[in-house]
N, CA, C and O atoms as CSV, one atom per row, in Angstrom:
chain,resi,resn,atom,element,x,y,z
A,1,MET,N,N,86.534,85.064,101.928
A,1,MET,CA,C,85.644,84.291,101.598
A,1,MET,C,C,85.950,83.288,100.309
A,1,MET,O,O,85.635,83.696,99.191
A,2,GLU,N,N,86.612,81.869,100.471
A,2,GLU,CA,C,87.151,81.648,99.178
A,2,GLU,C,C,87.043,79.817,99.552
A,2,GLU,O,O,87.211,79.177,100.590
A,3,MET,N,N,86.785,79.541,98.545
A,3,MET,CA,C,86.580,77.983,98.490
A,3,MET,C,C,87.626,77.101,99.115
A,3,MET,O,O,87.356,75.942,99.430
A,4,GLY,N,N,88.851,77.644,99.304
A,4,GLY,CA,C,89.902,77.121,100.312
A,4,GLY,C,C,90.334,75.661,99.741
A,4,GLY,O,O,90.957,75.353,98.725
A,5,SER,N,N,89.831,74.972,100.662
A,5,SER,CA,C,90.390,73.604,100.307
A,5,SER,C,C,89.955,72.580,99.071
A,5,SER,O,O,90.581,71.559,98.787
A,6,THR,N,N,88.654,73.092,98.335
A,6,THR,CA,C,88.162,72.627,97.174
A,6,THR,C,C,89.049,73.004,96.141
A,6,THR,O,O,89.582,72.205,95.372
A,7,CYS,N,N,89.216,74.344,96.130
A,7,CYS,CA,C,90.571,74.777,95.267
A,7,CYS,C,C,91.709,74.433,95.006
A,7,CYS,O,O,92.244,74.655,93.920
A,8,ARG,N,N,92.244,73.840,95.962
A,8,ARG,CA,C,93.494,72.999,96.486
A,8,ARG,C,C,93.275,71.961,95.522
A,8,ARG,O,O,94.130,71.695,94.677
A,9,ILE,N,N,92.241,71.393,95.596
A,9,ILE,CA,C,92.195,69.928,95.089
A,9,ILE,C,C,92.288,69.908,93.538
A,9,ILE,O,O,92.832,68.912,93.062
A,10,CYS,N,N,91.883,70.764,92.763
A,10,CYS,CA,C,92.044,71.145,91.541
A,10,CYS,C,C,93.417,71.808,91.252
A,10,CYS,O,O,93.860,71.668,90.112
A,11,GLY,N,N,93.946,72.325,91.913
A,11,GLY,CA,C,95.219,73.002,91.675
A,11,GLY,C,C,95.096,74.208,91.434
A,11,GLY,O,O,95.934,74.576,90.611
A,12,GLN,N,N,94.386,75.051,91.801
A,12,GLN,CA,C,93.641,76.178,91.295
A,12,GLN,C,C,94.027,76.816,89.622
A,12,GLN,O,O,94.598,77.835,89.232
A,13,GLN,N,N,93.346,75.553,88.873
A,13,GLN,CA,C,93.091,75.711,87.315
A,13,GLN,C,C,92.798,77.081,86.863
A,13,GLN,O,O,93.330,77.643,85.906
A,14,CYS,N,N,91.941,77.538,87.612
A,14,CYS,CA,C,91.444,78.977,86.900
A,14,CYS,C,C,92.527,79.860,86.943
A,14,CYS,O,O,92.578,80.666,86.014
A,15,CYS,N,N,93.538,79.914,87.918
A,15,CYS,CA,C,94.978,80.970,88.036
A,15,CYS,C,C,95.781,80.186,87.129
A,15,CYS,O,O,96.624,80.899,86.584
A,16,ARG,N,N,95.840,78.668,86.677
A,16,ARG,CA,C,96.835,78.168,85.960
A,16,ARG,C,C,96.379,78.070,84.440
A,16,ARG,O,O,97.248,78.154,83.572
A,17,LYS,N,N,95.163,77.911,84.119
A,17,LYS,CA,C,94.711,77.986,82.845
A,17,LYS,C,C,93.571,78.901,82.599
A,17,LYS,O,O,92.377,78.608,82.534
A,18,THR,N,N,94.096,79.971,82.484
A,18,THR,CA,C,93.123,81.182,82.336
A,18,THR,C,C,92.559,81.226,81.036
A,18,THR,O,O,91.627,82.021,80.915
A,19,LYS,N,N,92.905,80.536,79.974
A,19,LYS,CA,C,92.128,80.831,78.714
A,19,LYS,C,C,91.005,79.959,79.074
A,19,LYS,O,O,89.870,80.418,78.942
A,20,GLU,N,N,91.155,78.848,79.481
A,20,GLU,CA,C,90.034,77.958,79.771
A,20,GLU,C,C,88.960,78.322,80.650
A,20,GLU,O,O,87.797,78.087,80.320
A,21,PHE,N,N,89.241,78.867,81.724
A,21,PHE,CA,C,88.492,79.650,82.641
A,21,PHE,C,C,87.890,80.710,82.665
A,21,PHE,O,O,86.971,80.926,83.456
A,22,GLY,N,N,88.354,81.642,81.705
A,22,GLY,CA,C,87.723,83.056,81.658
A,22,GLY,C,C,89.026,84.091,82.070
A,22,GLY,O,O,90.206,83.820,82.293
A,23,LYS,N,N,88.475,85.072,82.070
A,23,LYS,CA,C,89.311,86.405,81.973
A,23,LYS,C,C,89.467,86.895,83.489
A,23,LYS,O,O,88.405,86.882,84.112
A,24,ILE,N,N,90.747,87.383,84.293
A,24,ILE,CA,C,90.747,87.712,85.231
A,24,ILE,C,C,90.550,89.418,85.390
A,24,ILE,O,O,91.467,90.190,85.109
A,25,ALA,N,N,89.406,89.812,85.814
A,25,ALA,CA,C,89.016,91.067,86.137
A,25,ALA,C,C,89.433,92.134,87.358
A,25,ALA,O,O,89.342,91.975,88.575
A,26,LEU,N,N,89.863,93.138,86.686
A,26,LEU,CA,C,90.318,94.229,87.910
A,26,LEU,C,C,89.330,95.435,87.999
A,26,LEU,O,O,89.230,96.218,87.054
A,27,SER,N,N,88.735,95.550,88.935
A,27,SER,CA,C,88.141,97.099,88.659
A,27,SER,C,C,89.261,98.315,88.959
A,27,SER,O,O,90.408,98.009,89.288
A,28,GLU,N,N,88.930,99.430,88.849
A,28,GLU,CA,C,90.096,100.723,89.048
A,28,GLU,C,C,90.678,100.576,90.393
A,28,GLU,O,O,91.861,100.744,90.692
A,29,LYS,N,N,89.619,100.214,91.237
A,29,LYS,CA,C,90.360,100.501,92.637
A,29,LYS,C,C,91.181,99.082,92.945
A,29,LYS,O,O,92.245,99.182,93.555
A,30,ASP,N,N,90.700,97.721,92.525
A,30,ASP,CA,C,91.675,96.739,92.396
A,30,ASP,C,C,93.028,97.192,91.915
A,30,ASP,O,O,94.033,97.118,92.621
A,31,TYR,N,N,93.015,97.673,90.661
A,31,TYR,CA,C,94.216,97.929,90.052
A,31,TYR,C,C,94.838,99.170,90.943
A,31,TYR,O,O,95.980,99.019,91.380
A,32,VAL,N,N,94.306,100.085,91.157
A,32,VAL,CA,C,95.305,101.088,91.929
A,32,VAL,C,C,95.708,100.378,93.244
A,32,VAL,O,O,96.861,100.532,93.647
A,33,ARG,N,N,94.879,99.646,93.909
A,33,ARG,CA,C,95.676,98.887,94.960
A,33,ARG,C,C,96.500,98.024,94.784
A,33,ARG,O,O,97.232,97.908,95.766
A,34,ILE,N,N,96.761,97.255,93.863
A,34,ILE,CA,C,97.884,96.595,93.470
A,34,ILE,C,C,98.930,97.215,93.049
A,34,ILE,O,O,100.077,96.886,93.351
A,35,GLN,N,N,98.620,98.182,92.303
A,35,GLN,CA,C,99.976,99.049,91.624
A,35,GLN,C,C,100.700,99.666,92.988
A,35,GLN,O,O,101.855,100.076,92.877
A,36,LEU,N,N,100.197,99.717,93.946
A,36,LEU,CA,C,100.675,100.518,95.120
A,36,LEU,C,C,101.794,99.342,95.682
A,36,LEU,O,O,102.787,99.734,96.294
A,37,HIS,N,N,101.613,98.138,95.482
A,37,HIS,CA,C,102.491,97.097,95.850
A,37,HIS,C,C,103.437,96.410,94.861
A,37,HIS,O,O,104.504,95.880,95.168
A,38,ILE,N,N,102.936,96.485,93.700
A,38,ILE,CA,C,103.821,95.919,92.546
A,38,ILE,C,C,104.392,96.997,91.494
A,38,ILE,O,O,103.711,97.919,91.045
A,39,GLN,N,N,105.644,96.770,91.187
A,39,GLN,CA,C,106.174,97.697,90.250
A,39,GLN,C,C,105.826,97.063,89.149
A,39,GLN,O,O,105.619,95.856,89.274
A,40,GLY,N,N,105.695,97.561,88.047
A,40,GLY,CA,C,105.739,96.830,86.428
A,40,GLY,C,C,104.333,96.969,86.067
A,40,GLY,O,O,103.475,97.699,86.564
A,41,SER,N,N,104.244,95.964,84.915
A,41,SER,CA,C,102.806,95.978,84.121
A,41,SER,C,C,102.438,94.535,84.556
A,41,SER,O,O,103.072,93.490,84.414
A,42,PHE,N,N,101.173,94.789,85.153
A,42,PHE,CA,C,100.472,93.235,85.310
A,42,PHE,C,C,98.776,93.215,84.955
A,42,PHE,O,O,97.987,92.347,85.329
A,43,ALA,N,N,98.448,94.473,84.092
A,43,ALA,CA,C,97.184,94.450,83.636
A,43,ALA,C,C,96.907,95.334,82.469
A,43,ALA,O,O,97.758,96.177,82.185
A,44,LYS,N,N,95.812,95.244,81.753
A,44,LYS,CA,C,95.420,96.213,80.661
A,44,LYS,C,C,94.490,96.674,80.604
A,44,LYS,O,O,93.670,95.796,80.871
A,45,LYS,N,N,93.980,97.611,80.405
A,45,LYS,CA,C,92.634,98.175,80.241
A,45,LYS,C,C,91.953,97.866,78.860
A,45,LYS,O,O,92.538,97.857,77.777
A,46,VAL,N,N,90.604,97.609,79.076
A,46,VAL,CA,C,89.914,96.976,78.007
A,46,VAL,C,C,88.718,97.306,77.990
A,46,VAL,O,O,87.919,97.051,78.891
A,47,TYR,N,N,88.403,98.068,76.689
A,47,TYR,CA,C,86.930,98.865,76.612
A,47,TYR,C,C,85.864,97.611,75.977
A,47,TYR,O,O,86.150,96.637,75.282
A,48,SER,N,N,84.664,98.025,76.469
A,48,SER,CA,C,83.723,97.333,75.925
A,48,SER,C,C,82.813,98.224,75.197
A,48,SER,O,O,83.236,99.370,75.042
A,49,LYS,N,N,81.658,97.950,74.717
A,49,LYS,CA,C,80.481,98.764,73.966
A,49,LYS,C,C,80.209,99.933,75.476
A,49,LYS,O,O,80.287,101.136,75.225
A,50,ASN,N,N,80.009,99.653,76.455
A,50,ASN,CA,C,79.086,100.493,77.285
A,50,ASN,C,C,80.143,100.847,78.692
A,50,ASN,O,O,79.747,101.626,79.559
A,51,GLY,N,N,81.495,100.184,78.781
A,51,GLY,CA,C,82.031,100.294,79.920
A,51,GLY,C,C,83.693,99.975,79.925
A,51,GLY,O,O,84.283,99.791,78.860
A,52,TRP,N,N,84.155,99.943,80.790
A,52,TRP,CA,C,85.828,99.097,80.604
A,52,TRP,C,C,86.180,98.598,82.091
A,52,TRP,O,O,85.692,98.930,83.171
A,53,ILE,N,N,87.116,97.758,81.795
A,53,ILE,CA,C,87.543,97.004,83.108
A,53,ILE,C,C,89.148,96.769,82.727
A,53,ILE,O,O,89.492,96.728,81.546
A,54,TYR,N,N,89.976,96.638,83.670
A,54,TYR,CA,C,91.158,96.166,83.470
A,54,TYR,C,C,91.121,94.456,83.417
A,54,TYR,O,O,90.330,93.796,84.091
A,55,LEU,N,N,91.990,93.950,82.615
A,55,LEU,CA,C,92.231,92.569,82.687
A,55,LEU,C,C,93.679,91.884,83.197
A,55,LEU,O,O,94.691,92.348,82.672
A,56,MET,N,N,93.829,90.920,84.085
A,56,MET,CA,C,95.140,90.706,84.191
A,56,MET,C,C,95.851,90.212,82.974
A,56,MET,O,O,95.396,89.687,81.958
A,57,GLU,N,N,97.171,90.526,83.344
A,57,GLU,CA,C,98.027,89.959,82.076
A,57,GLU,C,C,98.215,88.615,82.404
A,57,GLU,O,O,98.117,88.161,83.544
A,58,ILE,N,N,98.467,88.025,81.467
A,58,ILE,CA,C,98.575,86.482,81.393
A,58,ILE,C,C,100.053,85.871,80.697
A,58,ILE,O,O,100.445,86.016,79.539
A,59,PHE,N,N,100.569,85.301,81.583
A,59,PHE,CA,C,102.099,84.678,81.234
A,59,PHE,C,C,102.186,83.245,80.979
A,59,PHE,O,O,102.022,82.443,81.898
A,60,GLU,N,N,102.386,82.947,80.015
A,60,GLU,CA,C,102.552,81.413,79.776
A,60,GLU,C,C,101.211,80.733,80.110
A,60,GLU,O,O,101.149,79.587,80.556
A,61,GLY,N,N,100.174,81.491,79.873
A,61,GLY,CA,C,98.834,80.766,80.259
A,61,GLY,C,C,98.232,81.108,81.589
A,61,GLY,O,O,97.032,80.937,81.803
A,62,LYS,N,N,98.950,81.526,82.368
A,62,LYS,CA,C,98.695,81.636,83.902
A,62,LYS,C,C,98.770,83.067,84.145
A,62,LYS,O,O,99.341,83.909,83.452
A,63,CYS,N,N,98.039,83.250,85.354
A,63,CYS,CA,C,98.198,84.482,85.976
A,63,CYS,C,C,99.608,84.986,86.425
A,63,CYS,O,O,100.335,84.278,87.123
A,64,VAL,N,N,99.903,86.002,86.081
A,64,VAL,CA,C,101.281,86.660,86.512
A,64,VAL,C,C,101.609,86.533,87.923
A,64,VAL,O,O,102.784,86.515,88.287
A,65,PHE,N,N,100.482,86.428,88.870
A,65,PHE,CA,C,101.082,86.578,90.285
A,65,PHE,C,C,100.835,85.354,90.793
A,65,PHE,O,O,100.837,85.276,92.021
A,66,LEU,N,N,100.561,84.092,89.983
A,66,LEU,CA,C,100.727,82.707,90.504
A,66,LEU,C,C,102.326,82.375,90.568
A,66,LEU,O,O,103.095,82.446,89.609
A,67,GLN,N,N,102.662,81.997,91.909
A,67,GLN,CA,C,103.919,81.520,92.220
A,67,GLN,C,C,103.852,79.874,91.818
A,67,GLN,O,O,102.979,79.031,91.618
A,68,GLU,N,N,105.345,79.957,91.830
A,68,GLU,CA,C,105.560,78.104,91.879
A,68,GLU,C,C,105.282,77.201,92.419
A,68,GLU,O,O,105.204,76.108,91.859
A,69,ASP,N,N,104.980,77.446,94.051
A,69,ASP,CA,C,104.449,77.002,94.814
A,69,ASP,C,C,103.013,76.790,94.872
A,69,ASP,O,O,102.576,75.887,95.586
A,70,GLY,N,N,102.182,77.580,94.149
A,70,GLY,CA,C,100.736,77.479,93.918
A,70,GLY,C,C,100.384,78.499,94.773
A,70,GLY,O,O,99.155,78.532,94.837
A,71,ASN,N,N,100.910,79.376,95.483
A,71,ASN,CA,C,100.445,80.452,96.386
A,71,ASN,C,C,100.331,81.658,95.377
A,71,ASN,O,O,101.034,81.688,94.367
A,72,CYS,N,N,99.381,82.695,95.693
A,72,CYS,CA,C,99.425,84.147,94.836
A,72,CYS,C,C,100.326,84.912,95.443
A,72,CYS,O,O,100.514,84.715,96.643
A,73,ALA,N,N,101.054,85.913,94.774
A,73,ALA,CA,C,101.987,86.764,95.008
A,73,ALA,C,C,101.123,87.987,95.752
A,73,ALA,O,O,101.663,88.767,96.537
A,74,ILE,N,N,99.846,88.040,95.433
A,74,ILE,CA,C,99.030,89.276,95.957
A,74,ILE,C,C,97.717,88.780,96.739
A,74,ILE,O,O,96.683,89.448,96.772
A,75,ASN,N,N,97.865,87.600,97.331
A,75,ASN,CA,C,97.007,87.109,98.218
A,75,ASN,C,C,96.334,88.138,99.139
A,75,ASN,O,O,95.107,88.086,99.221
A,76,SER,N,N,96.914,88.946,99.750
A,76,SER,CA,C,96.225,89.737,100.688
A,76,SER,C,C,95.694,90.930,100.211
A,76,SER,O,O,95.109,91.747,100.922
A,77,PHE,N,N,95.914,91.055,98.870
A,77,PHE,CA,C,95.321,92.440,98.242
A,77,PHE,C,C,94.850,91.827,96.984
A,77,PHE,O,O,95.096,92.582,96.043
A,78,LYS,N,N,94.352,90.904,96.676
A,78,LYS,CA,C,94.223,90.414,95.209
A,78,LYS,C,C,92.453,90.547,95.070
A,78,LYS,O,O,91.631,90.258,95.939
A,79,PRO,N,N,92.203,91.064,93.722
A,79,PRO,CA,C,91.146,91.690,93.291
A,79,PRO,C,C,89.822,90.801,93.703
A,79,PRO,O,O,89.908,89.687,94.219
A,80,LEU,N,N,88.719,91.394,93.429
A,80,LEU,CA,C,87.541,90.865,94.206
A,80,LEU,C,C,87.511,89.558,92.894
A,80,LEU,O,O,87.816,88.510,93.463
A,81,ASP,N,N,87.266,89.304,91.455
A,81,ASP,CA,C,86.975,88.543,90.735
A,81,ASP,C,C,87.830,87.217,91.267
A,81,ASP,O,O,87.374,86.082,91.129
A,82,CYS,N,N,89.141,87.484,91.900
A,82,CYS,CA,C,89.893,86.058,92.586
A,82,CYS,C,C,88.889,85.773,93.646
A,82,CYS,O,O,88.172,84.773,93.631
A,83,LYS,N,N,88.865,86.719,94.596
A,83,LYS,CA,C,88.065,86.393,96.245
A,83,LYS,C,C,86.978,85.567,95.846
A,83,LYS,O,O,86.880,84.449,96.350
A,84,ILE,N,N,86.028,86.021,94.888
A,84,ILE,CA,C,84.926,85.240,95.069
A,84,ILE,C,C,84.554,84.242,93.985
A,84,ILE,O,O,83.386,83.874,93.859
A,85,TYR,N,N,85.635,83.750,93.115
A,85,TYR,CA,C,85.201,82.792,92.121
A,85,TYR,C,C,85.121,81.322,92.572
A,85,TYR,O,O,85.967,80.799,93.297
A,86,PRO,N,N,84.228,80.813,92.171
A,86,PRO,CA,C,83.819,80.969,90.763
A,86,PRO,C,C,82.162,81.617,90.589
A,86,PRO,O,O,81.280,81.338,89.776
A,87,LEU,N,N,82.204,82.659,91.815
A,87,LEU,CA,C,80.898,83.399,91.669
A,87,LEU,C,C,81.206,84.267,90.477
A,87,LEU,O,O,82.361,84.666,90.324
A,88,LEU,N,N,80.223,84.602,89.589
A,88,LEU,CA,C,80.316,85.970,88.761
A,88,LEU,C,C,79.160,86.644,88.947
A,88,LEU,O,O,78.243,86.280,89.684
A,89,PHE,N,N,79.206,88.039,88.006
A,89,PHE,CA,C,77.763,88.241,88.366
A,89,PHE,C,C,77.687,89.338,86.931
A,89,PHE,O,O,78.577,89.577,86.114
A,90,GLN,N,N,76.788,89.676,86.977
A,90,GLN,CA,C,76.079,90.516,85.745
A,90,GLN,C,C,75.321,91.721,86.220
A,90,GLN,O,O,74.437,91.687,87.075
A,91,TYR,N,N,75.750,92.799,85.582
A,91,TYR,CA,C,75.069,94.333,86.012
A,91,TYR,C,C,73.932,94.340,84.653
A,91,TYR,O,O,74.148,93.869,83.536
A,92,SER,N,N,72.806,94.954,85.086
A,92,SER,CA,C,71.914,95.379,84.018
A,92,SER,C,C,70.895,95.832,84.644
A,92,SER,O,O,70.322,95.270,85.578
A,93,GLY,N,N,70.565,97.089,84.055
A,93,GLY,CA,C,69.210,98.114,84.608
A,93,GLY,C,C,69.556,98.674,86.028
A,93,GLY,O,O,68.711,99.174,86.770
A,94,GLY,N,N,71.188,98.508,86.400
A,94,GLY,CA,C,71.092,98.970,88.073
A,94,GLY,C,C,71.199,97.837,89.004
A,94,GLY,O,O,71.670,97.989,90.131
A,95,GLU,N,N,70.687,96.470,88.475
A,95,GLU,CA,C,70.982,95.555,89.448
A,95,GLU,C,C,71.806,94.813,89.030
A,95,GLU,O,O,72.133,94.823,87.843
A,96,ILE,N,N,72.428,93.843,90.095
A,96,ILE,CA,C,73.436,93.019,89.979
A,96,ILE,C,C,73.283,91.457,90.234
A,96,ILE,O,O,73.289,91.073,91.403
A,97,THR,N,N,73.181,90.779,89.472
A,97,THR,CA,C,72.591,89.341,89.586
A,97,THR,C,C,73.961,88.306,89.717
A,97,THR,O,O,74.914,88.579,88.988
A,98,PHE,N,N,74.048,87.344,90.464
A,98,PHE,CA,C,75.434,86.683,90.809
A,98,PHE,C,C,74.718,85.002,90.385
A,98,PHE,O,O,73.633,84.424,90.464
A,99,PHE,N,N,76.148,84.727,89.902
A,99,PHE,CA,C,75.828,83.099,89.448
A,99,PHE,C,C,77.043,82.372,89.487
A,99,PHE,O,O,78.037,83.094,89.420
A,100,VAL,N,N,77.271,81.078,89.580
A,100,VAL,CA,C,77.911,80.088,89.455
A,100,VAL,C,C,78.703,79.925,88.289
A,100,VAL,O,O,78.009,79.476,87.378
A,101,SER,N,N,80.150,80.155,87.885
A,101,SER,CA,C,80.457,79.826,86.468
A,101,SER,C,C,80.513,78.255,86.582
A,101,SER,O,O,80.869,77.537,87.516
A,102,SER,N,N,80.094,77.994,85.457
A,102,SER,CA,C,80.101,76.339,85.194
A,102,SER,C,C,81.568,76.203,84.589
A,102,SER,O,O,81.936,75.038,84.440
A,103,ARG,N,N,82.423,77.148,84.233
A,103,ARG,CA,C,83.952,76.492,83.928
A,103,ARG,C,C,84.611,76.068,85.156
A,103,ARG,O,O,85.635,75.396,85.032
A,104,CYS,N,N,84.144,76.381,86.437
A,104,CYS,CA,C,84.887,75.665,87.699
A,104,CYS,C,C,84.719,74.162,87.450
A,104,CYS,O,O,83.601,73.691,87.243
A,105,PRO,N,N,85.723,73.478,87.468
A,105,PRO,CA,C,85.526,72.062,87.703
A,105,PRO,C,C,84.883,71.606,88.789
A,105,PRO,O,O,84.418,70.467,88.804
A,106,PHE,N,N,84.771,72.532,89.936
A,106,PHE,CA,C,84.052,71.978,91.174
A,106,PHE,C,C,82.725,73.148,91.302
A,106,PHE,O,O,82.504,73.691,92.384
A,107,HIS,N,N,82.037,73.398,90.287
A,107,HIS,CA,C,81.040,74.366,90.281
A,107,HIS,C,C,80.078,73.921,91.192
A,107,HIS,O,O,79.654,74.619,92.113
A,108,HIS,N,N,79.566,72.268,90.853
A,108,HIS,CA,C,78.948,71.544,91.527
A,108,HIS,C,C,78.838,71.466,92.987
A,108,HIS,O,O,77.767,71.126,93.491
A,109,GLU,N,N,79.873,71.756,93.716
A,109,GLU,CA,C,80.195,71.918,94.761
A,109,GLU,C,C,80.085,73.229,95.733
A,109,GLU,O,O,80.210,73.168,96.956
A,110,VAL,N,N,79.873,74.228,95.112
A,110,VAL,CA,C,79.803,75.366,95.599
A,110,VAL,C,C,78.462,75.255,96.735
A,110,VAL,O,O,77.283,74.958,96.543
A,111,THR,N,N,78.998,75.525,97.632
A,111,THR,CA,C,77.985,75.648,98.824
A,111,THR,C,C,77.152,77.032,98.807
A,111,THR,O,O,77.476,78.139,98.379
A,112,SER,N,N,76.021,76.602,99.391
A,112,SER,CA,C,75.200,77.969,99.300
A,112,SER,C,C,75.797,78.871,100.395
A,112,SER,O,O,75.649,80.091,100.325
A,113,GLU,N,N,76.436,78.319,101.353
A,113,GLU,CA,C,77.095,79.155,102.499
A,113,GLU,C,C,78.280,79.851,101.912
A,113,GLU,O,O,78.598,80.976,102.299
A,114,PHE,N,N,79.018,79.133,100.878
A,114,PHE,CA,C,80.133,79.986,100.009
A,114,PHE,C,C,79.520,81.184,99.091
A,114,PHE,O,O,79.955,82.335,99.048
A,115,ALA,N,N,78.697,80.793,98.552
A,115,ALA,CA,C,77.850,81.708,97.630
A,115,ALA,C,C,77.300,82.892,98.268
A,115,ALA,O,O,77.479,84.009,97.782
A,116,GLU,N,N,76.639,82.699,99.335
A,116,GLU,CA,C,76.212,83.636,100.308
A,116,GLU,C,C,77.319,84.722,100.681
A,116,GLU,O,O,77.156,85.931,100.518
A,117,GLY,N,N,78.436,84.145,101.189
A,117,GLY,CA,C,79.234,84.771,101.788
A,117,GLY,C,C,80.059,85.570,100.681
A,117,GLY,O,O,80.429,86.727,100.876
A,118,ALA,N,N,80.266,85.013,99.746
A,118,ALA,CA,C,81.024,85.538,98.399
A,118,ALA,C,C,80.184,86.882,97.853
A,118,ALA,O,O,80.674,87.965,97.531
A,119,GLU,N,N,78.774,86.491,97.846
A,119,GLU,CA,C,77.857,87.561,97.209
A,119,GLU,C,C,77.784,88.756,98.271
A,119,GLU,O,O,77.519,89.903,97.912
A,120,ARG,N,N,78.039,88.410,99.609
A,120,ARG,CA,C,77.944,89.697,100.499
A,120,ARG,C,C,79.358,90.703,100.279
A,120,ARG,O,O,79.467,91.926,100.204
A,121,GLU,N,N,80.167,89.815,100.226
A,121,GLU,CA,C,81.665,90.379,100.106
A,121,GLU,C,C,81.808,91.123,99.101
A,121,GLU,O,O,82.381,92.208,99.205
A,122,ALA,N,N,81.150,90.528,97.568
A,122,ALA,CA,C,81.094,91.192,96.577
A,122,ALA,C,C,80.433,92.624,96.592
A,122,ALA,O,O,80.980,93.668,96.237
A,123,ARG,N,N,79.161,92.471,97.067
A,123,ARG,CA,C,77.984,93.727,97.163
A,123,ARG,C,C,78.984,94.648,98.101
A,123,ARG,O,O,79.102,95.786,97.646
A,124,ASP,N,N,79.471,94.487,98.892
A,124,ASP,CA,C,80.131,95.676,99.708
A,124,ASP,C,C,81.157,96.135,98.849
A,124,ASP,O,O,81.356,97.343,98.982
A,125,GLU,N,N,81.792,95.641,98.108
A,125,GLU,CA,C,83.016,95.950,97.224
A,125,GLU,C,C,82.436,96.728,96.063
A,125,GLU,O,O,82.776,97.848,95.682
A,126,LEU,N,N,81.736,96.134,95.695
A,126,LEU,CA,C,80.845,96.482,94.243
A,126,LEU,C,C,80.130,97.931,94.328
A,126,LEU,O,O,79.878,98.581,93.313
A,127,GLU,N,N,79.889,98.283,95.368
A,127,GLU,CA,C,79.247,99.448,95.746
A,127,GLU,C,C,80.386,100.657,95.402
A,127,GLU,O,O,79.976,101.803,95.219
A,128,GLU,N,N,81.610,100.398,95.335
A,128,GLU,CA,C,82.668,101.354,95.322
A,128,GLU,C,C,83.055,101.391,93.727
A,128,GLU,O,O,83.688,102.320,93.226
A,129,TRP,N,N,82.592,100.262,93.011
A,129,TRP,CA,C,82.888,100.249,91.498
A,129,TRP,C,C,82.108,101.415,90.702
A,129,TRP,O,O,80.947,101.773,90.900
A,130,SER,N,N,82.929,101.870,89.851
A,130,SER,CA,C,82.354,102.786,88.785
A,130,SER,C,C,81.145,101.909,87.700
A,130,SER,O,O,81.211,100.775,87.225
A,131,GLU,N,N,80.398,102.653,87.611
A,131,GLU,CA,C,79.491,102.254,86.562
A,131,GLU,C,C,79.989,101.812,85.210
A,131,GLU,O,O,79.499,100.879,84.573
A,132,GLN,N,N,80.841,102.437,84.886
A,132,GLN,CA,C,81.743,101.676,83.844
A,132,GLN,C,C,82.474,100.079,84.019
A,132,GLN,O,O,82.320,99.096,83.294
A,133,ASN,N,N,83.173,100.208,85.050
A,133,ASN,CA,C,83.355,98.843,85.894
A,133,ASN,C,C,82.218,97.770,85.499
A,133,ASN,O,O,82.230,96.772,84.779
A,134,LEU,N,N,81.436,98.272,86.119
A,134,LEU,CA,C,80.152,97.165,86.238
A,134,LEU,C,C,79.740,96.682,84.944
A,134,LEU,O,O,79.659,95.468,84.752
A,135,LYS,N,N,79.449,97.583,83.964
A,135,LYS,CA,C,79.318,97.496,82.639
A,135,LYS,C,C,80.248,96.647,81.809
A,135,LYS,O,O,79.956,95.718,81.056
A,136,GLY,N,N,81.527,97.197,82.126
A,136,GLY,CA,C,82.776,96.551,81.462
A,136,GLY,C,C,82.761,95.211,81.899
A,136,GLY,O,O,83.110,94.434,81.010
A,137,TYR,N,N,82.442,94.628,83.089
A,137,TYR,CA,C,82.937,93.301,83.590
A,137,TYR,C,C,81.442,92.443,83.070
A,137,TYR,O,O,81.471,91.271,82.693
A,138,SER,N,N,80.511,93.056,83.120
A,138,SER,CA,C,79.437,92.037,82.563
A,138,SER,C,C,79.512,92.058,80.752
A,138,SER,O,O,79.100,91.158,80.021
A,139,GLU,N,N,79.987,93.011,80.435
A,139,GLU,CA,C,80.007,92.583,78.789
A,139,GLU,C,C,81.513,91.976,78.196
A,139,GLU,O,O,81.569,91.469,77.075
A,140,ILE,N,N,82.619,92.081,79.011
A,140,ILE,CA,C,83.840,91.458,78.994
A,140,ILE,C,C,83.940,90.003,79.433
A,140,ILE,O,O,83.983,88.980,78.750
A,141,VAL,N,N,83.971,90.211,81.007
A,141,VAL,CA,C,84.398,89.072,81.454
A,141,VAL,C,C,83.214,87.754,81.771
A,141,VAL,O,O,83.547,86.572,81.694
A,142,SER,N,N,81.885,88.177,82.110
A,142,SER,CA,C,81.045,87.108,82.456
A,142,SER,C,C,79.630,87.077,81.480
A,142,SER,O,O,78.484,86.877,81.883
A,143,PRO,N,N,80.127,87.369,79.904
A,143,PRO,CA,C,78.531,87.472,79.328
A,143,PRO,C,C,78.239,85.831,79.045
A,143,PRO,O,O,77.125,85.428,78.713
A,144,ASN,N,N,79.283,85.039,79.207
A,144,ASN,CA,C,78.920,83.575,78.961
A,144,ASN,C,C,79.397,82.505,80.167
A,144,ASN,O,O,79.627,81.306,80.005
A,145,GLY,N,N,79.482,83.253,81.399
A,145,GLY,CA,C,79.680,82.532,82.487
A,145,GLY,C,C,81.139,81.694,82.224
A,145,GLY,O,O,81.579,80.934,83.086
């Protein structure tokens, strides 16, 4: 479930200008899955007050997996954060709530169909995230959208 053609219009700015669009998070499961295919360093573990999450390394302001042709080198196994963006989530009191990031230049064009599909996909995958990853994501990645 991706925004697809809309993302092509903006040229994947979330991948190209990560400082403006926020951090790219990886759960432990995402990290292990990518590590099976990629040699070398691509993420760092960051701790928050109540949890932790891996953050994708950034090279010259862009995601390390963004190729010159605009394609993603890890597209077939990219992390949840990339699959559902501009949908983000907050975890609090055992509950997960979703919202559209206002940082995406096309946030106003996110359809309910995309949001609902991305949320369904996220909920399935988030069942496997540790509570420390859920809290870390909420505290490090999505506190301000």
